[in-house]
One Martini backbone bead per residue (centre of mass of N, CA, C, O) as a GRO file, in nm:
protein
  401
    1MET     BB    1   3.087  -3.526   3.945
    2ASN     BB    2   3.341  -3.346   3.966
    3ALA     BB    3   3.626  -3.416   4.136
    4HIS     BB    4   3.689  -3.125   4.228
    5ILE     BB    5   3.414  -3.063   4.350
    6GLN     BB    6   3.420  -3.294   4.550
    7LYS     BB    7   3.670  -3.196   4.702
    8LEU     BB    8   3.554  -2.929   4.798
    9TYR     BB    9   3.322  -3.051   4.956
   10THR     BB   10   3.501  -3.213   5.150
   11ILE     BB   11   3.657  -2.977   5.269
   12ALA     BB   12   3.398  -2.824   5.378
   13GLN     BB   13   3.335  -3.075   5.589
   14LYS     BB   14   3.566  -3.027   5.757
   15PRO     BB   15   3.676  -2.946   6.077
   16GLU     BB   16   3.955  -2.907   5.921
   17ARG     BB   17   4.178  -2.664   5.761
   18THR     BB   18   4.443  -2.645   5.523
   19ILE     BB   19   4.602  -2.321   5.476
   20ILE     BB   20   4.764  -2.119   5.239
   21GLY     BB   21   4.911  -1.802   5.271
   22LEU     BB   22   4.964  -1.533   5.030
   23MET     BB   23   5.205  -1.245   5.034
   24SER     BB   24   5.257  -0.952   4.818
   25GLY     BB   25   5.347  -0.637   4.835
   26THR     BB   26   5.442  -0.308   4.759
   27SER     BB   27   5.740  -0.364   4.862
   28MET     BB   28   5.863  -0.634   4.733
   29ASP     BB   29   6.046  -0.823   4.944
   30GLY     BB   30   5.833  -1.074   4.939
   31LEU     BB   31   5.705  -1.394   5.042
   32ASP     BB   32   5.432  -1.479   5.227
   33VAL     BB   33   5.411  -1.789   5.428
   34ALA     BB   34   5.108  -1.943   5.559
   35LEU     BB   35   5.041  -2.209   5.776
   36CYS     BB   36   4.702  -2.313   5.833
   37THR     BB   37   4.446  -2.371   6.080
   38PHE     BB   38   4.092  -2.434   6.049
   39ARG     BB   39   3.802  -2.336   6.239
   40GLY     BB   40   3.531  -2.257   6.125
   41GLU     BB   41   3.325  -1.951   6.102
   42GLY     BB   42   3.316  -1.644   6.118
   43GLY     BB   43   3.283  -1.576   6.455
   44GLN     BB   44   3.414  -1.894   6.484
   45THR     BB   45   3.694  -1.842   6.405
   46GLN     BB   46   3.987  -2.057   6.396
   47VAL     BB   47   4.346  -1.993   6.417
   48THR     BB   48   4.654  -2.163   6.320
   49VAL     BB   49   4.997  -2.105   6.308
   50ARG     BB   50   5.232  -2.335   6.207
   51GLU     BB   51   5.372  -2.165   5.967
   52PHE     BB   52   5.645  -1.926   5.881
   53ARG     BB   53   5.753  -1.734   5.582
   54THR     BB   54   5.996  -1.520   5.434
   55VAL     BB   55   6.067  -1.480   5.093
   56ASP     BB   56   6.312  -1.343   4.947
   57PHE     BB   57   6.377  -1.127   4.701
   58THR     BB   58   6.545  -1.069   4.445
   59GLU     BB   59   6.662  -0.820   4.250
   60GLU     BB   60   6.557  -0.948   3.987
   61ILE     BB   61   6.261  -0.972   4.068
   62LYS     BB   62   6.210  -0.677   4.137
   63ALA     BB   63   6.284  -0.566   3.857
   64GLU     BB   64   6.057  -0.703   3.701
   65ILE     BB   65   5.821  -0.568   3.853
   66ARG     BB   66   5.908  -0.263   3.807
   67THR     BB   67   5.840  -0.250   3.497
   68VAL     BB   68   5.503  -0.240   3.594
   69PHE     BB   69   5.494  -0.075   3.854
   70ALA     BB   70   5.292   0.191   3.880
   71LYS     BB   71   5.247   0.224   3.556
   72ARG     BB   72   5.111   0.367   3.269
   73THR     BB   73   5.374   0.285   3.105
   74ILE     BB   74   5.423  -0.021   2.918
   75ASP     BB   75   5.512  -0.346   2.851
   76PHE     BB   76   5.269  -0.559   2.769
   77GLN     BB   77   5.423  -0.823   2.730
   78HIS     BB   78   5.553  -0.827   3.010
   79LEU     BB   79   5.294  -0.851   3.168
   80CYS     BB   80   5.201  -1.117   3.038
   81VAL     BB   81   5.457  -1.292   3.132
   82LEU     BB   82   5.447  -1.230   3.441
   83ASN     BB   83   5.192  -1.371   3.533
   84PRO     BB   84   5.299  -1.672   3.514
   85TRP     BB   85   5.579  -1.636   3.642
   86ILE     BB   86   5.474  -1.567   3.928
   87GLY     BB   87   5.303  -1.816   3.969
   88ASN     BB   88   5.539  -2.017   3.951
   89LEU     BB   89   5.711  -1.895   4.171
   90HIS     BB   90   5.511  -1.926   4.406
   91GLY     BB   91   5.484  -2.230   4.379
   92ARG     BB   92   5.783  -2.301   4.437
   93LEU     BB   93   5.796  -2.166   4.718
   94VAL     BB   94   5.591  -2.350   4.848
   95LEU     BB   95   5.744  -2.615   4.807
   96ASP     BB   96   5.993  -2.531   4.967
   97CYS     BB   97   5.849  -2.491   5.237
   98LEU     BB   98   5.728  -2.772   5.268
   99GLU     BB   99   5.996  -2.922   5.269
  100SER     BB  100   6.117  -2.772   5.521
  101TRP     BB  101   5.853  -2.874   5.702
  102GLY     BB  102   5.759  -3.172   5.625
  103ILE     BB  103   5.528  -3.126   5.394
  104ALA     BB  104   5.284  -3.235   5.201
  105PRO     BB  105   5.078  -3.124   4.956
  106ALA     BB  106   4.837  -3.324   5.033
  107GLU     BB  107   4.794  -3.171   5.324
  108VAL     BB  108   4.676  -2.944   5.149
  109ASP     BB  109   4.386  -2.797   5.059
  110VAL     BB  110   4.465  -2.479   5.019
  111ILE     BB  111   4.532  -2.183   4.836
  112ALA     BB  112   4.599  -1.830   4.915
  113SER     BB  113   4.635  -1.590   4.651
  114HIS     BB  114   4.712  -1.259   4.598
  115GLY     BB  115   4.958  -1.162   4.466
  116GLN     BB  116   5.071  -0.889   4.249
  117THR     BB  117   5.063  -0.568   4.265
  118VAL     BB  118   5.065  -0.317   3.982
  119PHE     BB  119   4.765  -0.175   3.999
  120HIS     BB  120   4.583   0.112   4.136
  121ALA     BB  121   4.228   0.225   4.033
  122PRO     BB  122   4.046   0.421   4.167
  123ARG     BB  123   3.842   0.680   4.113
  124ILE     BB  124   4.006   0.887   4.295
  125LEU     BB  125   4.249   0.849   4.083
  126HIS     BB  126   4.144   0.829   3.774
  127GLY     BB  127   3.879   1.020   3.709
  128LEU     BB  128   3.673   0.816   3.547
  129ASP     BB  129   3.338   0.810   3.531
  130GLN     BB  130   3.293   0.554   3.324
  131PHE     BB  131   3.468   0.406   3.542
  132PRO     BB  132   3.559   0.184   3.760
  133ASN     BB  133   3.692   0.028   3.991
  134ALA     BB  134   4.050  -0.068   4.008
  135THR     BB  135   4.261  -0.370   3.991
  136LEU     BB  136   4.599  -0.536   3.975
  137GLN     BB  137   4.686  -0.884   3.980
  138ILE     BB  138   4.963  -1.096   3.965
  139GLY     BB  139   4.972  -1.449   3.956
  140ASP     BB  140   4.848  -1.705   3.845
  141GLY     BB  141   4.643  -1.951   3.979
  142ASP     BB  142   4.686  -2.185   3.780
  143HIS     BB  143   4.995  -2.195   3.818
  144VAL     BB  144   4.995  -2.257   4.116
  145ALA     BB  145   4.831  -2.519   4.099
  146VAL     BB  146   5.008  -2.681   3.898
  147THR     BB  147   5.279  -2.658   4.051
  148THR     BB  148   5.158  -2.784   4.338
  149GLY     BB  149   4.873  -2.951   4.334
  150ILE     BB  150   4.684  -2.712   4.447
  151ILE     BB  151   4.422  -2.565   4.534
  152THR     BB  152   4.332  -2.228   4.416
  153LEU     BB  153   4.291  -1.907   4.555
  154SER     BB  154   4.220  -1.595   4.380
  155ASP     BB  155   4.157  -1.275   4.302
  156PHE     BB  156   3.999  -1.116   4.541
  157ARG     BB  157   3.951  -0.804   4.449
  158GLN     BB  158   3.730  -0.817   4.222
  159LYS     BB  159   3.469  -0.855   4.387
  160HIS     BB  160   3.488  -0.593   4.542
  161CYS     BB  161   3.461  -0.415   4.290
  162ALA     BB  162   3.195  -0.538   4.174
  163ALA     BB  163   3.046  -0.442   4.462
  164GLY     BB  164   3.185  -0.126   4.496
  165GLY     BB  165   3.460  -0.138   4.569
  166GLU     BB  166   3.833  -0.085   4.574
  167GLY     BB  167   3.997  -0.364   4.661
  168ALA     BB  168   4.031  -0.199   4.935
  169PRO     BB  169   4.072  -0.312   5.222
  170LEU     BB  170   4.061  -0.667   5.314
  171ALA     BB  171   4.120  -0.689   5.626
  172VAL     BB  172   3.838  -0.647   5.753
  173TYR     BB  173   3.741  -0.941   5.748
  174GLY     BB  174   3.960  -1.089   5.915
  175ASP     BB  175   3.966  -0.899   6.155
  176TYR     BB  176   3.678  -0.949   6.252
  177LEU     BB  177   3.690  -1.268   6.279
  178ILE     BB  178   3.964  -1.275   6.467
  179PHE     BB  179   3.993  -0.976   6.652
  180SER     BB  180   3.749  -0.944   6.795
  181GLU     BB  181   3.635  -0.761   7.106
  182ALA     BB  182   3.460  -0.742   7.369
  183GLY     BB  183   3.512  -0.416   7.516
  184GLU     BB  184   3.708  -0.338   7.255
  185ASN     BB  185   3.851  -0.096   7.082
  186ARG     BB  186   3.988  -0.145   6.750
  187ILE     BB  187   4.307  -0.096   6.586
  188LEU     BB  188   4.420  -0.224   6.272
  189LEU     BB  189   4.753  -0.173   6.182
  190ASN     BB  190   4.906  -0.142   5.858
  191LEU     BB  191   5.264  -0.123   5.782
  192GLY     BB  192   5.299  -0.082   5.477
  193GLY     BB  193   5.338   0.066   5.194
  194ILE     BB  194   5.045   0.098   5.266
  195ALA     BB  195   4.846   0.244   5.493
  196ASN     BB  196   4.618   0.068   5.722
  197PHE     BB  197   4.282   0.030   5.874
  198THR     BB  198   4.084  -0.128   6.130
  199PHE     BB  199   3.761  -0.107   6.268
  200LEU     BB  200   3.668  -0.239   6.600
  201PRO     BB  201   3.404  -0.276   6.784
  202ALA     BB  202   3.302  -0.344   7.110
  203ASN     BB  203   3.000  -0.448   7.006
  204LEU     BB  204   3.037  -0.627   6.727
  205ASN     BB  205   2.932  -0.450   6.496
  206ALA     BB  206   2.945  -0.493   6.157
  207ASP     BB  207   2.825  -0.211   6.062
  208GLU     BB  208   3.093  -0.049   6.190
  209VAL     BB  209   3.288  -0.167   6.013
  210PHE     BB  210   3.617  -0.055   5.890
  211ALA     BB  211   3.833   0.036   5.609
  212THR     BB  212   4.152   0.218   5.547
  213ASP     BB  213   4.344   0.429   5.399
  214THR     BB  214   4.609   0.683   5.474
  215GLY     BB  215   4.868   0.617   5.297
  216THR     BB  216   5.180   0.622   5.340
  217GLY     BB  217   5.430   0.415   5.462
  218ASN     BB  218   5.698   0.272   5.292
  219THR     BB  219   5.719   0.358   4.995
  220LEU     BB  220   5.881   0.628   5.005
  221LEU     BB  221   6.108   0.535   5.185
  222ASP     BB  222   6.217   0.310   4.998
  223ALA     BB  223   6.251   0.466   4.732
  224TYR     BB  224   6.449   0.681   4.847
  225THR     BB  225   6.665   0.484   4.953
  226ARG     BB  226   6.733   0.366   4.680
  227GLN     BB  227   6.809   0.629   4.531
  228LYS     BB  228   7.027   0.756   4.758
  229PHE     BB  229   7.153   0.460   4.902
  230ASN     BB  230   7.118   0.172   4.780
  231LYS     BB  231   6.871   0.066   4.955
  232ALA     BB  232   6.589  -0.106   5.046
  233TYR     BB  233   6.614   0.023   5.343
  234ASP     BB  234   6.581   0.182   5.665
  235ALA     BB  235   6.760   0.053   5.891
  236ASP     BB  236   6.656   0.150   6.198
  237ALA     BB  237   6.655   0.455   6.103
  238ALA     BB  238   6.952   0.561   6.062
  239LEU     BB  239   6.915   0.786   5.847
  240ALA     BB  240   6.679   0.957   5.966
  241ARG     BB  241   6.829   1.025   6.241
  242ARG     BB  242   7.037   1.226   6.084
  243GLY     BB  243   6.795   1.401   6.051
  244THR     BB  244   6.561   1.674   5.975
  245ILE     BB  245   6.271   1.811   5.997
  246HIS     BB  246   6.085   1.963   5.728
  247GLU     BB  247   5.816   2.153   5.752
  248PRO     BB  248   5.748   2.257   5.464
  249LEU     BB  249   5.756   1.976   5.334
  250LEU     BB  250   5.544   1.845   5.508
  251ALA     BB  251   5.313   2.034   5.426
  252ALA     BB  252   5.325   1.970   5.120
  253LEU     BB  253   5.268   1.662   5.141
  254LYS     BB  254   4.972   1.720   5.283
  255GLN     BB  255   4.875   1.859   5.001
  256ASN     BB  256   4.601   1.654   4.950
  257PRO     BB  257   4.285   1.542   4.873
  258PHE     BB  258   4.295   1.259   4.998
  259PHE     BB  259   4.294   1.350   5.311
  260GLU     BB  260   3.979   1.466   5.283
  261LYS     BB  261   3.854   1.217   5.228
  262PRO     BB  262   3.639   0.987   5.292
  263PHE     BB  263   3.546   0.717   5.445
  264PRO     BB  264   3.650   0.497   5.248
  265LYS     BB  265   3.994   0.456   5.117
  266THR     BB  266   4.230   0.447   4.841
  267THR     BB  267   4.573   0.366   4.747
  268GLY     BB  268   4.911   0.434   4.601
  269PRO     BB  269   5.209   0.454   4.420
  270GLU     BB  270   5.072   0.624   4.199
  271LEU     BB  271   5.085   0.870   4.400
  272PHE     BB  272   5.319   0.771   4.612
  273SER     BB  273   5.588   0.904   4.474
  274LEU     BB  274   5.870   1.058   4.369
  275ALA     BB  275   5.703   1.273   4.220
  276TYR     BB  276   5.556   1.376   4.470
  277LEU     BB  277   5.808   1.474   4.615
  278GLU     BB  278   5.917   1.663   4.395
  279ALA     BB  279   5.671   1.853   4.392
  280ALA     BB  280   5.707   1.951   4.686
  281GLN     BB  281   5.991   2.069   4.649
  282GLN     BB  282   5.913   2.269   4.426
  283GLN     BB  283   5.703   2.430   4.585
  284ILE     BB  284   5.942   2.521   4.808
  285GLN     BB  285   6.224   2.542   4.677
  286ARG     BB  286   6.372   2.240   4.792
  287THR     BB  287   6.624   2.049   4.635
  288ASP     BB  288   6.874   2.077   4.871
  289LEU     BB  289   6.819   1.866   5.058
  290SER     BB  290   6.904   1.634   5.250
  291PRO     BB  291   6.849   1.300   5.254
  292GLU     BB  292   6.806   1.284   5.562
  293ASP     BB  293   6.586   1.504   5.582
  294VAL     BB  294   6.385   1.371   5.392
  295LEU     BB  295   6.357   1.104   5.548
  296ALA     BB  296   6.255   1.228   5.810
  297THR     BB  297   6.003   1.359   5.678
  298LEU     BB  298   5.873   1.097   5.565
  299THR     BB  299   5.833   0.962   5.837
  300ARG     BB  300   5.644   1.182   5.950
  301PHE     BB  301   5.433   1.168   5.729
  302SER     BB  302   5.333   0.886   5.790
  303ALA     BB  303   5.259   0.931   6.089
  304GLU     BB  304   5.058   1.172   6.064
  305THR     BB  305   4.852   1.042   5.864
  306ILE     BB  306   4.780   0.813   6.048
  307ALA     BB  307   4.691   0.968   6.307
  308GLU     BB  308   4.473   1.146   6.171
  309ALA     BB  309   4.294   0.910   6.081
  310VAL     BB  310   4.242   0.793   6.358
  311HIS     BB  311   4.112   1.045   6.485
  312ARG     BB  312   3.871   1.051   6.291
  313SER     BB  313   3.756   0.768   6.391
  314LEU     BB  314   3.686   0.870   6.693
  315LYS     BB  315   3.466   1.034   6.615
  316SER     BB  316   3.160   0.972   6.759
  317ARG     BB  317   3.263   0.747   6.947
  318ASP     BB  318   3.318   0.519   7.173
  319THR     BB  319   3.453   0.617   7.512
  320THR     BB  320   3.383   0.386   7.737
  321GLN     BB  321   3.583   0.221   7.582
  322PRO     BB  322   3.864   0.094   7.507
  323TRP     BB  323   4.166   0.183   7.321
  324VAL     BB  324   4.335  -0.024   7.071
  325LEU     BB  325   4.647  -0.064   6.904
  326TYR     BB  326   4.736  -0.286   6.630
  327ALA     BB  327   5.036  -0.381   6.483
  328SER     BB  328   5.160  -0.426   6.142
  329GLY     BB  329   5.423  -0.486   5.951
  330GLY     BB  330   5.718  -0.348   5.838
  331GLY     BB  331   5.697  -0.073   6.008
  332MET     BB  332   5.756  -0.196   6.291
  333HIS     BB  333   6.085  -0.194   6.222
  334ASN     BB  334   6.052   0.123   6.257
  335PRO     BB  335   6.136   0.306   6.527
  336LEU     BB  336   6.060   0.598   6.438
  337LEU     BB  337   5.776   0.555   6.339
  338TRP     BB  338   5.670   0.431   6.605
  339GLN     BB  339   5.737   0.672   6.786
  340TYR     BB  340   5.555   0.878   6.646
  341ILE     BB  341   5.287   0.730   6.683
  342GLN     BB  342   5.294   0.732   6.991
  343GLU     BB  343   5.303   1.044   7.022
  344LEU     BB  344   5.024   1.094   6.845
  345LEU     BB  345   4.874   0.850   7.045
  346PRO     BB  346   4.829   0.889   7.376
  347GLU     BB  347   4.518   0.777   7.413
  348MET     BB  348   4.649   0.503   7.331
  349THR     BB  349   4.700   0.170   7.309
  350LEU     BB  350   5.010   0.018   7.204
  351CYS     BB  351   5.051  -0.260   6.984
  352ARG     BB  352   5.086  -0.593   6.874
  353THR     BB  353   4.962  -0.874   6.713
  354ASP     BB  354   5.126  -1.075   6.881
  355GLU     BB  355   4.930  -1.037   7.135
  356LEU     BB  356   4.700  -1.211   6.955
  357GLY     BB  357   4.880  -1.467   6.815
  358ILE     BB  358   4.987  -1.294   6.557
  359SER     BB  359   5.208  -1.213   6.351
  360GLY     BB  360   5.277  -0.919   6.191
  361ASP     BB  361   5.415  -1.058   5.940
  362ALA     BB  362   5.167  -1.279   5.890
  363LYS     BB  363   4.883  -1.145   5.874
  364GLU     BB  364   4.817  -1.108   5.569
  365ALA     BB  365   4.831  -1.408   5.492
  366VAL     BB  366   4.611  -1.496   5.695
  367LEU     BB  367   4.378  -1.325   5.577
  368PHE     BB  368   4.366  -1.481   5.304
  369ALA     BB  369   4.306  -1.752   5.429
  370THR     BB  370   4.036  -1.654   5.550
  371LEU     BB  371   3.893  -1.598   5.281
  372ALA     BB  372   3.904  -1.894   5.190
  373ASN     BB  373   3.742  -2.011   5.422
  374GLU     BB  374   3.485  -1.847   5.358
  375ALA     BB  375   3.445  -1.959   5.069
  376LEU     BB  376   3.400  -2.257   5.175
  377VAL     BB  377   3.215  -2.208   5.477
  378GLY     BB  378   3.083  -1.925   5.461
  379GLY     BB  379   2.916  -1.612   5.393
  380LYS     BB  380   2.722  -1.491   5.653
  381THR     BB  381   2.843  -1.220   5.691
  382HIS     BB  382   2.710  -0.895   5.766
  383PHE     BB  383   2.809  -0.542   5.669
  384GLY     BB  384   2.606  -0.417   5.521
  385ASN     BB  385   2.519  -0.107   5.321
  386ARG     BB  386   2.832  -0.014   5.249
  387GLN     BB  387   3.090   0.150   5.164
  388GLY     BB  388   3.372  -0.085   5.127
  389VAL     BB  389   3.174  -0.342   5.266
  390PRO     BB  390   3.101  -0.593   5.109
  391SER     BB  391   2.895  -0.891   5.118
  392VAL     BB  392   3.145  -1.112   5.019
  393SER     BB  393   3.284  -1.359   4.829
  394MET     BB  394   3.630  -1.454   4.774
  395GLY     BB  395   3.766  -1.609   4.503
  396LYS     BB  396   3.929  -1.795   4.264
  397ILE     BB  397   3.920  -2.115   4.112
  398SER     BB  398   4.195  -2.354   4.096
  399PHE     BB  399   4.295  -2.633   3.929
  400PRO     BB  400   4.563  -2.866   3.885
  401ASN     BB  401   4.390  -3.048   3.624
   0.00000   0.00000   0.00000
């Protein structure tokens, strides 16, 4: 037996596994690194987050990614060289974190690397009937493995597409295994660049679980803030609070077929871009609005499309058990966005995933570590035969030598 296969077998037999989860989302603000300990699998999964750190990306790194990010026309050579470059970068950042935590690479069983999404193209966006759902993440797993000396699982989204899903949101799997609670209907809302949520039924029936994107979360907010204010994001919503919501612009932003499509569905910055905003402004012939008014309107746009999607999920579902929404992701730190969501969902209790024992900032990285744990020792949970939630194990394996 190949020594690497033997090592994987040995890891799978261990009562505890040490897994590092890596996540860099569409906001591209940095790499989330979560060092986790796992016991069990499936519905018996227990996870402890031992260490967590977000390593901020420099403006130079962000600029390199933006040369290919969510663009139909790119320098293909640059995409080619970025794939290993980002893999090496993520590997070095993992080693830096381990050194700062006083942990040797040999103590880590595997890395679960999401990579960096550069283009998301489900059928509902690309509209090409002869082609399947597609998505592309770069940051090659072999380079992560060789750089760190640690077995790496990566490229999780491809299996989801191969089995008929859209490659997102993958949070549904980890959310169900870690956060389900009998007697409480839960909405796990991720306020990332693209907002998405997972519905977890109070009866714990995996057949009812689903996840969906709702539309833009922080993507348009951040892109517009960079364009007009030369800032990475609207810290504490200070800029948006100086503006006034422009109702005609808000209505124009919400006029897109995506919002009427059935769940589950996914989207990305390929749709919700500055060009999308410009088209809405042109439609109402108001390109003269102040940047603060536009930012206030974009904040409300994110909040309303999130709340409307959540309300749709409540229809014809169990109302005898309490409903609680747990939020995570960078949008949690936008107080105006959070205020709007609370106002729009008065019938629900709103909390943060920190109250469930996992930091909202760390949650996405932990969820990919959970997918790696399932690939190693699980794969027995069946989510039924429904669109968007195929019952598959995900992650391609890269050995360090």
